[in-house]
N, C-alpha and C positions, 0 to 999 in steps of 0.2 A: 188551730190549723196551721200546718207548715206550708210554706210556699217556696218552690224552687226559684232561685234568683233568675228573673227574666233575662237579665243581661248575660248570664252565663249561657243560657239556651241560645240566645239570639246573637251570639257571635258566630253563628253557624255559617258554614260554607264560604268562608273566605278562601282565597285561592289555595292557601297551604292546606286547608282542610280537605278540599276536593282532591288535591294531589295525593294526600296521604291515603285517601280511599281508593285511588286508582293505581297505586304502585305497591304491589305486594310480591316480593321476589323470594319468599321463603318456601316455595314449592308446596309439598303436600302437608306442611304443618303451619299454614297461614290462618290459624284458627283463633288466635288471641287467648286471653286468660279465661274466657268463658267456656272454651271448648277443648281444653287439653287436660290430660291427666288420666288416671285409671278409673275403673268403674267403682272403686271403693277404697276407703282408707284402711290401713293395716289395723288389725285388732278390733274390727267392728262387726264380728260375726253375730253379735247379739242384736244388731240393728235390723229392723224389719225392712227388707229391700224392695218389697212390692206390695200392692194392695191385697188385703185378705181375699177379695173376690177373685183375684187372679191366682192366688195361692191355691184356692179351692179347685180352680179349673186345672191347674198343674197336677194337683193331687189325684184328680179323677182321670187324668190322662187326656183331657180335652184341649190342653194347651201345652206347648213345649216349655221347658224350664227357662227361667229369666235369661241366663247366659246365652241361650240359643235364640232368644228373641231380639237381643240387643246387637248392635254392630260389633265388629272386632274390638277388643278391649281398648286399643289405642285410638280408635276412631269414634268412640262414644262421645257425645257432646255433654260435657260436665258443666252445669251452670253454677259456678262458684259464687258469683256476685249476688244471686238471688236465693241462695240457700238460706233458709230461715235460721235465726239465732236460737230459737226454741225448737224442741223436738216436734216435727210435724206429725199430724194425725192423718192416716189414710182413710178414705171413704167419704160417704155422705153425698148429699145432693144440694147444690147451690141453685137457688131459684132467682131469676131476674125477669125483666119484662121482655117481650118479643118486640124488639125495635126494628125488625126487618133484616133483610139479608146483609146489609152493611153495618149492622150491629153485631149479630151473632157470627157473621163470617170472620171478621178481623180478630175476634177474641181467640180463635183457635188457629189462626193462619200461621203457616210455616213456609217462609220464602226461601229461595235458593241462597240469597244473601240478605242479611238484615241491615236495614238502614239505621244508623245511630243518630243520636241527638246532634252531633257535631257535623253531620252531613257525610261522614265516611261510612263504609260498610264493613261488616264482619261476616265471614262464612257462617252459614246456618245449616241448611240441608247440605250444601257443599262443605267440604272439609278445608279447601284451600284453592288457590289459583296462582298462576304465573302470567305475566304479560311480556310479550316479545319486545325486543329493543325498539322496533319500529312502531309499536303501539297498535299493530293490526291484528295480532292473534292472542286471544285469551285462552289459556289452558285451564280447565276447571277439573278439580279433583273431588270425587265423591267419597262417602264413608263406606268402607268395605263391610259387607254384611248387613247393611240397613235393609229393612223390609217394609213393604206396604202393610196397611192395617189388616189385610187378609192373610198375611204371612208369606206372600210371594216376594221374591227378591226385587229390590229397587236398584237399577243399574243405569249406566249412561245411555243405554238404548232407549229408556223411557224419556230421557231428555231430548235426544236427537229426533226420535219419532214425533214427540210433541211439536218441536219447532218445524220440522220439514213436512209433516202430514196433517197437523191439527192447527197450529197457529198460522202457517203460510201454506196455502194449497194452490194458488194460482198467481202468476206474476206476468205482467205485460213486458215482453222482452224488449220492446222499443223504449218504453218510458221507465222501466224498473218498478213501476207501481204495483203494490200488492193488491190484486183485484178480487181475491177471495180468501176467506179464512173460515175454518171450521169452528172457531170460537166466536165468530161474527165480529170480533174486535182485533185489529192489528195496530200496534203503536209505532209511529214513525221513528221512535228512538232507536229501532234496530236498523234504520236506513243510514247509509253513508254514501258520499259522492264517489263515483268511479272516476279516478284521475285520467283514465284513458277514454272516457266517454263524456267529456264536458262536465256539466253539473248534474247529470242524471243520478238520482239517489237509488241505490239498490239495497235489498235486504241482505243481512249478514249470511254467511255460510256456516252451518253448524254440522260438525262431523264427529263420529264415534272414533275413539282411539282404542280403548279397552273397556271392560265392564265398569271401571271406576274412573274413567277419564274421557272427556270430550273437549272439543275446541270450538271457539267462536271466532270466525275470521271476518274482518271488516275490509271495505275497500279503501277507507281512509280512517285515520285515528278518531276515536270518540272518547274524550277524556272522562266522561261520566257514564260509560256503558254499564258498569255494575250498579251504580245508583239508579240508572234507568230501569234495569231489570228488577231491582229491589222495590221500586215504586210502582211501575206500570205493568210489570209482568211477573208478579210475585211468585207464581207457581209455574216456573219454566220446566215443567215435567208433568207427565201423566202416566198411569199404568197402561202400557201398550197392549198387553194381552187382554185387558178388559175393554179397551176402546176399539180394537182393530176391526170389529165387525159392526160398529155403530157409527163410524166416521166414513163418509163417502170418499172413495178414492178410485182413480182410473189407472190401474197398473199396466194397461196396454199402451199408454202414452208416455213419452219421455217425462221425467221429473222436471219440475220447474227450475231446479238448480242446475240442471245439465249433468248431474252426477249419475253414473251408470252402476256403480258399486252400491247395491241397495243396503248392504250391512252398514256402510259408512253413514247413511242418512236415516237409518232406522226402518227401512222398508222391507227388510228380509222377512219372508213368510207372509207378506200381505197379499190379499186377493182383491180383485176389483169388486167394489161395493157401490151400488147405485144409491141415490138418496132414498128411493122407495124401500130398498132392502134395508138400509140403515134404520129407517123408521120401524120396520117390522122387527128387526133384530133387537132394537131397544125395547120395544113393547114386550118381546118375548123374555127379556131379562127381568122385567118387573112391570106391574100395572102402574107404578109411579112414573114410568118413562113413556107414557102414551102422549105423544105430541101431535098437534094438528098439522105441522109441516116441518121440513128439515131445518129451516132457519131457526125455528123455535127450539128444536132439539139441540142445535149447535150452541145457541145462546144459553140454554139451561144446563146441559150436561158438559158442553165444551168450555163454558166460561163460569157459570154460577153453580158448579158441581156440588159445592158444600151443602146445598139445600136438599140433596137427594140421598136417601138411605141406600146402602149397597155399593156405592162407588168407593173403592179403596182409596185411602189418603195417607198422608204422613202426619196428620194433625193429632193433637193430644186427645181430642174428643170427636166422635163422628155422630151424625144424626141417625137415629134409629126409628123415627116417627115420620109420618107424612107431613109435608109442608103445610097442608091445610088443617092440621090438627090444632085445637085450641091451645094446647101446650106442646111445644117442640121439645123432644128429648134427645140429648147428646150424651153418649156413653163413652167411657175411656177406651183408648186404643191400646190393646195389650202389647203391641209391638212398638210403642213409642220409644224413641231413640235417645232421649235425654235423661240424665240422672242429676242428682244434686251432689254436693261436695262429699257426702258420705256414701255415695253409691246407691242411693235410693231412687228407684225408677219414678219418673214423673209421668203424669201429673199426680198430685196427691188426692184431688177430688175425683170421685167415681163418675158423677153424673151432673150435668147442667140442664136445668129446665128453663125454657123461655116461654113465659105465660102471656098470652094475648089478653089485653084489657084496655079499657078506655084510659086515656092519659090522665083524666081527672081523678082516677082512683090511685095513681101511683103513690101519692103522699100517705094516704090512709093505709095502704097495703104495706109500706115499709115501716110505718109506725106500729102496725099490728103484728109485724114480724112474719107476714105471709110471703114476702119477697126479701131477698138479701142484698140486692144491688139495683140502683136506679140512678140514671143521670137526670139533671134538671138544669134549667137556665137560672141565671142570677135573679131573674124576676120572681122566682119562687124560693130564693134563698132564705128569706125571713120565715116562710112557712116551714121549711125543713129544719131550720135551726130551732124553731120553737118546738117542733115535734120531738126533738131529742130528749125533752123533759119527761116524756111518757113512753117513747119508743127506745128499744135497745139498739141504737145505731149511732154512727158518727158521720159527720159531714166532712168529706175529703175534697181537697182542692188540687187540681192539676193546672198546668200552664198550657196556653194555646197561643200560637203566633197569629193572632187575629188582626186583620186589617179593619174589619167591621163586624158589628153584631146587629146592625139595622141599616139597611141601605135600599136604594131605588135604582133599578136598571131600566134604561130606555132602549128598546130594540132599534139598532141603527139601520136595519134592513127591513123594517116592518112593511107589510104588503101594501099599505096605503102610502103612496109616495109622498103625499103632503105631510103626513105625520113623520115619515122617515127624514124628510128635509128639515122639519122643525126640530127633531131630536138631534140632528147633526149641528144645529146652531149652539155654539158654546154659551152664548148669552142666555139661552133657554135653560140649559142645565145649571148655569150660575144662579139664575132667578129661582129655580126650584130648590136649590140648596139653601139660599139665605132666607127663603120664606118660612123656614121651619124653626119652631121654638124647640131646640134640642134639649134644653134644661127641663122643660115641661114634659117632653116625650120621655126623657130619662126617668123622671119622677113617676109618671103614670105606668110605664112599661116595666121598669126595673127597680122601683123604689129608690131611685137616685144612685144605684150602685155602679152604673156604667159611666163612661166618660164621653162627652160630646166630641166627635171626631169625624174628620173626612175619612173616606176609605183609602188608607195609606198604611205603610209599614210602620210598626211601632219602633220607638227608639231602641237602639241596640241590635237591630237586625241588619243584615247585609244590604237591604233595600231602603233603609231609612233615608229620607230627604228632609232636611231642616225646613220646617214650616208646612210640610205637606199635610200633616194631620189637622192643622188649624186653618187651612185654606177654606174660605167660604163657609165658616161655621157660625159666624155671628149673625143673629137674626136681624134683618133689615128689610121690612116689607116695602117701604118706600123705594129703596134701591131696586128691589126685585121688580116692582111695577115699572120703574124707569127702564130697566133692561128689556122687559117685554114690549114696552112702547117703541123701542128701537128696532123691533123685528118686523119687517114689511109683510111677512107671511100672515100675520095675525093682526086683529083689530086693536086699536087703542081704547075703544069704548066697549061697554058691556051690554049684552042683550038683556031682555026683560027678566031673565032668570039670574042675572048677575055674572055672566061668563063672557069671556072674550070669544071671538069667532074667527074662522078662517076668512082670508080676503082673497077672492078669486079661486080658480080651480074647481075640481069636482065637489069640494067641501065648502064652497063659498057660503057664508052665513051660518054655518054649523058651529056649535059650541066646541071649544077645545076640550076634549074629554080624555083623561088618562084611564084606561082600563087596566087595572093593576092585578096581576096574578098573585095569589097567596096560597098557602097550604091549607087555609081554612081553620087554623087553630085560633084560640082566643087572642094570643099575643099579636099575630099578624092582622087579625081583624081590627083590634084596637089601634094598631099602628096606622092602618090604612084609613080608619075613621079620623084619626088625628090629621093625617095628610089632607083629607078632604076639607077639614076646617082651615088648615093653614093655606091651602091652595085656593080656597074660595076667596081669600083676601086679595089674591092677585088675578082672579078671574079664570081660574082653571078648575074644571070639574073633575072629580075623581069617582070612579066606580070600581068596587071590588069584584074580582072574578075568583071565586074560591074553588080550588081543586083540593079537596081533602085527601085524595089519593095523589101522592107526590109523583107517581109514575105518569099520571095524566098531564100534569104540568110539564114534566120532562118531554113528553111526546110533542107538545107544542114547541118546545125549544129545538127538538130534533128536526122539526119542519123548517125552522129558520126564520120564517116570516109570519108565523101564526100569533105568537104572543106579543102584545104591544109593549107591556111594561111588567116589571115584577118587583115585589117587595121581598127582600132577603133578610135572613136572620143570622148571617155569618159568612164572612169571606176569610178564609185562613190560607196564608201563603207561607209555606215553610222556606222555600227559596225558589225564586223565579227561574233560575237556570236549571233546576231539577224538576220542578212541577209547576209549570206556568199556566195551568188550566184556567184559572179565573181571570188571568191577565192577558194571555197571548191569544192568537187567533188559530190555535192548533186543534181545538175540539169543536163539537157541535152541540154542546149542552149548556151554553150560557145564553141568557136572554139578551144582554146588551150587544153582543157581537153578531148575533143573527147569522145570516148567510155568509158573512165574512169568515166564519169558522171553516178551516180547511178540510175538516172531515165531512162536510156536506157534499153530496154528489153533485149538487147544482151550485157549488161554491162561487161566490162573487169576489172578483179581484178588485180592490179599491182603486180609484183613479190615481194616476201619478201625481205626486206633489201634495197629496192630502195627508193629514195626520194619521188617518186610518191606514194609508198605504205604508207609511213608516212603520207602523205596528205590524203590518202584514209581512213586510220584508224582514223585520227583526225576528219574527216567528220562524221564518225559513232559515235565518242565520243560526238560530238555536239548534235546529236539526242538523245543519250542515257543518257546524263549527268543528274544527279539527284540533284546536288548541284551547287551553284554558282561557287565554287572553281573548280569543274570539267569542268564546262562550260568555265570558263575563261582560264583554262589550254589548252583546245582544241583549243580555238580561238588563243591563243598566239602561239601554235604549227603551225597553219595554216599560220599565218602572218610571222613567222620566216622562214618557209619552202619557202615561196615566196621570202623573202629577200635573202636567200641562193641560190636559183635556178633560179630566174628571168624567170618564165614561161611566163610572159607577159612582153615584152620589151617596156618600156615607153620612150617617146621622150620629151613630153611637158606636162605641167599641169597648170590649172587655177582654182582658188577657187571661181570664180564669175559666176553667171547666169544673163543674161540681158533680159529685156523686154522693149519694147516701148509701152507706155500707153497713150492713148488720155487724154488730160487734163479734159475732161468732166466726166471721171471716178473718183469718189471720194472714199475715205477710202481704197484705195489700198496702203498697207503699205510695203514699200520696206525693205529689210534687213532680211526677213524671210528665213528659210532654205529650199532650193530646192533640193529634192532628192526623189527617188521612195518610200522609206520607209515612208516618211512624205507626200507622194502623191503630189509632185510637186506644182503646183499652188493652189491645194486644201489646202495646209498648210497656205495660205494667207486668208482663209475663204471667198471665193468669194460671199457667200450668204449675206455678210455684205457690199459689194460694192454697190454704187448707182450712178446714172447718173444725171448730172446737168440738171435742168429743162429747 
């Protein structure tokens, strides 16, 4: 197994890298080596340029010729780097597991700009961009002649309509806050401070220029705007004609932006649609679009659209089955706009099937050849390696910027104030950390393949701090007990069951009990069982709260004070200045940060002078930074704050991600970086994989 050098990956996003990603002055040809060139090489008429299934449709008159489906020749995206050395085979069906929307979604994702391993971006759906000298206006150029999967034209109107009527639908004129979105999600990374209005953050202005050009104008510079779009709003476009009657809009009121020329903001031809009308219109489109309320419609069709058949996309494959089917079927997009170096239209594979099955069956199914691709943790590495003796597959290794592969988070705003006060005690977190036998945990959970580590950046990353990964990882039960003895909130003696109790308050005399949320899988259950043993030695009781449905656990996080504690199986931080979600207080989906997360409607602002307030202020600085220096300073403050306070208690870490891949799958290149920011398997460019004939 090859392994990409971790140090090469994790020199990511030093200042020069960010600068390179944000300064592209080459106008309409800022596409890089992957997206320039002609649709084919001279003298290659004998090469099969499209899938036989599409050739048949062209021959029958049911589909236009290939040259009429691709963008203008000079604007076709040519993927030179991932063109296979061997002649690829068109067709076939790749079968993998149904790992949920965040598994099958990224595999086919096509963002406006693609984030690269070094933290820079390259145009993807976009053809290129320019940035004004003052850093306030980004001019985005699109590929002429590109089409949606239903054959309709993709133009700049689809981008400006999306931003002005789908992503942002209501803004508080006094505060600048985006108060409503038809995607149900709006990311603060589009907000910049208005220099004429104090520190008020306001959303960017997005305007149509012509069919293949639009602009994004900020109130103050944002040095990583394109990275933010690539990470947090990867699909900054939608088919306006398809959406215009299922997105509620009040055309009788002034637009939130103040713009009156509707063509400039994508509003030309729109009519007032109420939420009730939107629901009915969606239902009329398809029985798959029957939603109980408008909020659900926005979340599902405005945000998670890739799960629904019939919605035009720019992706290489689109779903053709119902989301509730046992096997999800995704079929090739005949209007896909990328080709290889020989002018062959991508993707090579016709169909991808995602099969729902119990996780315990994954290994036997890959060994039997019933599925072609499955990811697994290092705890199962021995099993999958052994299976290669009888199964026709290989184990592939990718690299992940993991801070932790096993950790404990204590909710700092838990609804029980005594527990919240206890969790805020750094000595309590210190005691919980050193009470754990990490070597034993590693042997039991991962066959000794992981590394005992605190939740901290690996060496070689931009966030690495000397000694951070070894802080509080040596087992010392006596010291842990001594630390707990020094906390006035809890007893120094044990009750009849062997546990410490609260002293005073509403919980006086009650045992200190950690109710730990898990996903309900075997590994999490084993880990929490181990924690129960370790913590019994220091008088702390542990109870597992298993939510086998990950969404149910997330619902508790979204409430902010519902979940007491959580066991996690991975914290991956590509770079805190670009994606600080695990570490900053910008989101509402972390257990440890609770209601301090700024996306909560009932967000709590920490007290002045506290470590949490420092973290809160640094989070705001990330949003409002106008220079790379300010951005970097805010990121360093956040990382240093975690080092000093250990809000997330790490136990083990591993820098690898593993996949079992059937040997009939060709051009799967191991060693690429696996993380959310780079879209997991999508970073391996699945549209260039092909199946053995």
